[in-house]
C-alpha positions in Angstrom: 25.3 -11.3 118.8 24.9 -12.5 122.5 27.3 -15.3 122.9 26.7 -18.4 125.1 29.9 -20.7 125.9 28.9 -24.1 125.8 30.4 -26.0 128.2 33.1 -26.0 130.8 32.3 -29.0 132.5 30.9 -32.3 131.0 31.5 -36.3 131.4 31.0 -37.1 127.5 33.1 -36.1 124.7 35.9 -35.7 126.9 39.8 -37.5 126.7 40.7 -39.8 128.3 44.1 -38.3 129.4 42.3 -35.5 131.5 41.4 -37.6 134.7 44.6 -39.6 134.4 48.2 -39.1 134.8 51.2 -39.7 132.8 51.6 -43.1 133.6 48.3 -43.4 132.7 46.9 -43.8 136.7 43.4 -42.1 138.2 44.4 -38.5 139.1 43.5 -37.6 143.0 41.5 -34.8 143.8 43.8 -32.6 144.1 45.5 -33.2 140.9 42.1 -32.9 139.2 41.0 -30.1 141.0 43.5 -28.2 139.4 43.7 -29.7 135.8 39.6 -28.5 135.8 41.1 -24.9 137.3 43.9 -24.4 134.7 40.5 -25.6 131.8 38.7 -23.2 133.3 40.6 -20.5 133.7 42.3 -20.5 130.3 39.0 -21.0 128.2 37.0 -18.5 130.4 39.6 -16.1 130.6 40.6 -16.1 126.9 37.2 -14.9 126.1 36.7 -12.6 129.3 34.1 -9.9 128.8 33.4 -10.9 125.2 31.4 -14.3 125.9 28.4 -12.9 128.4 27.7 -16.6 129.5 28.6 -20.2 130.3 26.7 -23.3 130.4 29.6 -24.4 133.2 28.3 -27.9 134.5 26.3 -29.8 132.0 24.2 -32.6 132.3 25.2 -33.7 136.6 22.5 -35.2 137.0 20.5 -39.3 136.4 16.8 -39.7 135.3 15.5 -39.5 139.3 17.7 -36.2 140.4 20.7 -38.5 142.0 24.2 -37.4 141.0 25.6 -38.7 137.8 29.1 -41.5 138.9 31.0 -39.5 136.1 34.8 -39.8 136.8 34.5 -35.5 138.3 32.2 -37.4 140.6 34.3 -40.4 141.9 37.7 -38.4 141.9 36.7 -35.5 143.3 33.7 -35.6 145.0 30.5 -34.0 145.1 31.1 -30.7 145.3 33.5 -30.7 141.9 30.2 -28.8 140.9 30.9 -25.6 143.4 34.1 -25.9 142.7 33.3 -25.5 138.3 31.0 -22.2 139.3 33.6 -21.0 141.7 36.9 -21.4 139.3 34.2 -19.4 136.2 33.6 -16.8 139.1 37.2 -16.1 139.7 38.1 -16.0 135.7 34.7 -14.1 134.6 33.0 -11.9 137.5 30.4 -10.8 135.0 29.6 -13.7 133.0 26.1 -15.1 133.9 26.7 -18.6 134.8 24.6 -21.3 134.5 23.8 -25.4 135.0 22.3 -26.9 132.5 20.3 -30.1 131.6 17.8 -32.0 129.9 14.5 -33.7 131.2 14.3 -31.4 134.2 10.4 -31.1 133.3 10.4 -34.4 134.8 9.4 -34.8 138.2 12.3 -36.7 139.8 15.0 -34.9 138.0 13.7 -31.5 138.4 13.6 -32.1 142.0 17.0 -33.2 142.1 18.7 -30.5 140.3 16.4 -28.1 143.0 18.4 -29.5 145.7 21.4 -28.9 144.0 20.7 -25.1 143.1 19.1 -24.6 147.2 22.6 -26.6 148.3 25.1 -24.7 146.0 23.0 -21.1 147.0 23.7 -21.9 150.1 27.1 -22.2 150.1 27.5 -18.7 148.6 28.2 -20.3 144.8 27.7 -18.2 142.3 25.4 -19.9 139.9 22.9 -17.6 138.5 20.8 -19.7 135.9 19.1 -23.1 134.6 19.1 -24.4 131.4 16.3 -26.1 130.5 17.5 -27.7 127.1 14.2 -28.5 125.8 15.1 -31.2 123.5 11.5 -32.1 123.1 8.7 -34.3 121.0 5.7 -32.8 119.4 3.7 -34.4 122.6 6.2 -34.7 125.9 6.3 -32.9 128.2 3.3 -31.0 128.2 3.8 -27.7 127.8 2.2 -27.8 132.2 5.6 -29.5 133.0 7.6 -27.1 130.9 5.3 -24.2 133.1 5.7 -26.2 136.1 9.6 -26.1 136.0 10.2 -22.6 135.3 7.6 -21.5 138.2 10.0 -24.5 140.0 13.5 -22.5 139.6 12.2 -19.3 139.7 11.4 -19.4 143.3 14.8 -19.9 144.1 15.6 -16.8 142.3 17.0 -18.3 140.2 17.1 -16.9 135.9 16.1 -20.0 133.2 17.6 -19.8 129.8 15.9 -22.5 127.5 19.3 -23.4 126.4 18.5 -26.2 123.4 15.4 -26.2 121.8 14.3 -28.2 119.2 11.1 -30.7 118.7 11.9 -34.2 117.5 9.2 -35.0 115.0 10.0 -38.7 113.9 9.0 -41.2 116.0 10.7 -42.0 119.2 12.9 -44.7 120.1 12.4 -46.6 123.0 10.1 -45.9 126.3 12.6 -43.4 128.0 13.1 -39.4 127.0 16.8 -38.7 126.8 19.1 -36.4 124.7 21.9 -39.3 126.1 24.3 -38.3 123.2 25.8 -41.7 123.4 22.5 -43.4 122.9 22.8 -45.2 119.9 20.2 -47.0 118.0 20.2 -50.0 114.6 18.4 -48.0 110.8 15.2 -49.1 110.5 13.2 -47.3 107.9 9.8 -46.9 110.3 11.4 -44.5 112.1 12.0 -42.2 109.2 9.3 -41.6 107.7 9.7 -38.3 106.4 12.7 -38.9 103.8 11.1 -36.7 100.7 9.3 -33.9 102.9 7.5 -33.3 106.2 3.9 -34.1 105.4 1.3 -30.6 105.9 -0.3 -32.2 109.0 2.9 -32.5 110.6 4.1 -29.6 110.1 1.0 -27.5 111.1 1.3 -29.8 114.7 5.2 -28.5 114.7 3.8 -24.7 114.6 1.4 -25.5 117.6 3.8 -27.1 119.3 6.0 -24.2 119.7 3.5 -21.6 119.6 2.6 -23.3 122.9 5.5 -23.1 123.8 6.3 -19.8 123.7 3.7 -18.6 125.2 5.1 -20.3 128.4 8.3 -18.8 128.0 6.7 -15.4 127.3 4.2 -15.6 130.3 7.9 -16.3 131.9 9.7 -13.1 130.1 10.5 -11.8 133.8 12.7 -15.4 134.4 13.5 -17.2 131.0 16.8 -14.3 129.7 16.7 -16.5 126.4 15.8 -19.0 124.4 18.7 -20.6 122.1 18.3 -23.3 119.4 20.1 -26.3 119.1 21.0 -25.3 115.5 19.9 -22.8 112.8 18.1 -25.1 110.1 16.8 -28.8 110.2 20.4 -29.3 108.1 22.2 -28.6 110.7 20.4 -30.4 113.5 21.8 -33.0 115.6 18.8 -34.8 115.7 19.5 -36.3 111.6 22.2 -38.8 113.3 20.7 -39.2 116.8 19.8 -41.5 118.3 19.9 -43.1 115.0 22.5 -41.9 111.7 21.5 -41.2 108.7 17.7 -39.8 109.7 15.6 -37.0 108.1 14.6 -34.7 110.8 12.7 -31.6 111.1 12.8 -29.7 114.4 13.9 -26.2 113.9 12.0 -23.1 112.6 14.4 -23.0 109.6 14.3 -25.5 106.5 17.1 -26.7 104.6 16.8 -24.3 102.3 17.4 -21.6 105.2 13.6 -20.5 104.6 10.7 -19.8 107.2 8.7 -22.8 108.0 4.9 -22.6 109.5 6.8 -23.1 113.0 8.4 -19.5 112.2 5.4 -17.9 111.6 3.7 -19.5 114.7 6.4 -18.2 117.1 6.2 -14.7 115.5 2.6 -14.7 116.0 2.6 -15.3 119.5 5.3 -12.4 119.9 3.5 -10.5 118.5 0.2 -11.4 120.4 2.1 -11.2 123.7 3.5 -7.7 122.4 0.2 -6.2 122.0 -1.0 -6.6 126.1 
């Protein structure tokens, strides 16, 4: 089994003490860099040669393509991203090292990621791939934008990982598509319409959506190194509880019993088509 380490540096789900000294004051640049290096060398070093790929920095960009104002950025500066990759490479020089983010199919954010990757490459930073998270809906983004995103990063000489794929079949919450884990929305029956099961018409929409996506991935098979689903069965999915607690979602290829869905068959069919050409 090919194992991916997710992830080393993120602004979410990180204890507050990481950024503070024993008196509760914010660390200075050197102290936080030392802490980051120790963390990365400890974790990556432990699994050296066994974990082949690491999501080194996760979600460092805002929707407009600017750098997110995390404490990593505020304390260390913009080069915290470069430093994280350098430390990971020093800990395991053979591992694939990925910058991972959502909504890179959107032009503004993609442009910001391109600027970031170009800067890292110009500085000789060992970033080898970009992770397109792939938290998408039945209709957005259009597959043309997925295609364009893969092409844009390929043009930089980067490999692309489809790193956290799922398709949200439930009504959208608000106007903006996001995968920000801290978002929380109040329960509303209108946002949870398929409690007793997914209608066949929506199953077929989901199957078509996955087929269309995999045609794009297979078109770029020389660039796309892997497709990683964000969960195995529908019952495992984080989308059952985000951004609304307790919803019943159906975003993956296997249902709550672990049985294959029409979407699974659609993906296999597309792969079979591609291998016969």
